[in-house]
C-alpha positions as CSV (number, residue, x, y, z in Angstrom):
1,M,7.6,8.5,3.5
2,L,6.7,6.1,0.7
3,M,8.8,4.5,-2.0
4,R,7.0,2.5,-4.8
5,T,8.5,-0.7,-6.0
6,D,7.2,-3.2,-8.5
7,P,10.1,-4.5,-10.6
8,F,7.9,-6.9,-12.6
9,R,5.4,-4.4,-13.8
10,E,7.4,-3.3,-16.9
11,L,8.4,-6.9,-17.7
12,D,4.7,-8.0,-17.5
13,R,3.7,-5.2,-19.9
14,L,6.5,-6.0,-22.4
15,T,5.6,-9.7,-22.2
16,Q,1.9,-9.1,-22.8
17,Q,2.8,-6.9,-25.8
18,A,5.2,-9.4,-27.3
19,L,3.2,-12.5,-26.7
20,G,-0.2,-11.0,-27.0
21,T,-1.4,-12.5,-23.7
22,S,-4.5,-11.0,-22.2
23,G,-4.9,-9.9,-18.6
24,T,-6.8,-13.0,-17.8
25,L,-3.8,-15.3,-18.4
26,A,-0.9,-13.1,-17.3
27,R,-0.1,-11.8,-13.8
28,P,-2.3,-8.8,-13.2
29,S,-0.1,-5.7,-13.0
30,A,-2.6,-3.1,-11.8
31,M,-3.4,-2.3,-8.2
32,P,-4.0,1.4,-8.4
33,M,-3.4,3.4,-5.2
34,D,-3.5,6.9,-3.7
35,A,-1.3,7.9,-0.8
36,W,-1.3,11.1,1.2
37,R,-0.5,12.5,4.6
38,D,-3.1,14.3,6.7
39,G,-1.7,15.6,10.0
40,D,-0.1,12.7,12.0
41,T,-1.6,10.0,9.8
42,F,-0.4,8.6,6.4
43,H,-3.3,7.2,4.3
44,V,-3.1,4.7,1.5
45,E,-6.0,3.5,-0.6
46,F,-5.9,0.5,-3.0
47,D,-8.6,-0.1,-5.6
48,L,-9.6,-3.7,-5.5
49,P,-13.1,-4.0,-7.0
50,G,-14.5,-7.5,-7.2
51,V,-12.1,-8.9,-4.7
52,A,-13.5,-10.8,-1.7
53,P,-12.3,-9.4,1.6
54,D,-11.1,-12.9,2.7
55,S,-8.8,-13.1,-0.3
56,I,-6.8,-10.0,0.8
57,D,-3.5,-10.6,2.6
58,L,-1.7,-7.8,4.3
59,D,1.8,-8.4,5.7
60,V,4.3,-6.1,7.4
61,E,7.9,-6.9,7.8
62,R,10.1,-4.2,9.2
63,N,9.2,-1.2,7.1
64,V,7.8,-3.1,4.1
65,V,4.0,-3.5,3.7
66,T,2.9,-6.2,1.2
67,V,-0.6,-6.3,-0.1
68,K,-1.8,-9.5,-1.9
69,A,-5.3,-10.0,-3.3
70,E,-7.0,-12.4,-5.7
71,R,-9.8,-11.9,-8.2
72,P,-10.7,-15.5,-9.2
73,L,-10.9,-16.6,-12.8
74,R,-14.3,-17.1,-14.3
75,A,-15.6,-20.7,-13.8
76,S,-17.9,-20.5,-16.8
77,D,-17.1,-22.1,-20.2
78,A,-19.1,-19.3,-21.9
79,D,-17.5,-17.5,-24.9
80,L,-15.8,-14.4,-23.5
81,I,-16.5,-11.3,-25.5
82,A,-14.4,-8.8,-23.5
83,A,-11.8,-9.4,-20.8
84,E,-10.5,-6.0,-19.6
85,R,-10.6,-6.7,-15.9
86,P,-7.4,-8.5,-14.8
87,R,-7.9,-11.7,-12.8
88,G,-5.6,-13.7,-10.7
89,V,-3.3,-12.7,-7.9
90,F,-2.3,-9.1,-7.4
91,S,0.7,-8.1,-5.2
92,R,2.2,-4.8,-4.3
93,Q,4.9,-3.7,-1.9
94,L,5.3,-0.3,-0.2
95,I,8.6,0.6,1.5
96,L,7.8,2.9,4.3
97,G,10.2,5.4,5.9
98,D,11.4,5.1,9.5
99,N,9.1,8.0,10.5
100,L,6.0,5.8,10.2
101,D,4.7,3.5,13.0
102,T,4.2,0.1,11.3
103,E,3.2,-1.5,14.6
104,H,-0.1,0.4,14.6
105,I,-1.4,0.2,11.0
106,D,-5.2,0.2,10.7
107,A,-6.7,-1.5,7.7
108,A,-10.3,-1.5,6.4
109,Y,-12.0,-2.8,3.2
110,D,-15.2,-1.2,2.0
111,A,-16.8,-0.9,-1.5
112,G,-13.8,-2.4,-3.2
113,V,-11.3,0.0,-1.6
114,L,-8.6,-1.2,0.9
115,T,-7.7,1.6,3.2
116,L,-4.6,1.7,5.4
117,K,-4.0,4.3,8.0
118,I,-0.4,4.5,9.3
119,P,0.4,6.8,12.1
120,V,3.5,8.9,12.2
121,A,6.0,7.5,14.7
122,E,6.3,9.4,18.0
123,K,10.0,9.7,17.5
124,A,9.3,11.6,14.2
125,K,7.0,14.2,15.8
126,P,8.2,17.6,16.9
127,R,8.9,17.9,20.6
128,K,10.2,20.4,23.1
129,I,13.5,20.0,24.9
130,A,14.2,21.7,28.2
131,I,17.6,23.4,28.5
132,A,19.3,23.4,31.8
133,S,21.4,26.4,32.9
134,K,23.5,27.3,35.9
135,G,20.9,30.0,36.7
136,A,17.6,29.3,38.4
137,D,15.7,30.0,35.2
138,R,15.0,27.3,32.6
139,Q,14.2,28.0,29.0
140,T,12.4,25.8,26.5
141,I,13.4,25.7,22.9
142,D,11.3,24.1,20.2
143,A,13.3,21.3,18.5
């Protein structure tokens, strides 16, 4: 299953409120995601509009998936009228349960959405176990 951790999100929000820093200067805290299970596949989608595909870094260590992406700062010296889209480096970690197969994660990036497909591990799928008996007949019980 999925556990969400971002210990710095609340600290960033409080710092931005207290110091009045805008999203362009502070660490961006938003990488919205959706996650769901469909059959034997766990799906995760991250919204990363305006992020170049080569700036996305996806790492897996044991059962922790880390997504990092960067939306660069504007190079122009023009007067900024509105700055609501956070810029800089985004990072998010997902702690996956042991029932997911982190060795076979499929990742794709299209139209600003990073999609991960994580299969359920074979050991977590239901299976049948044959029961031996002293008689000649064998029975099968669903486990």
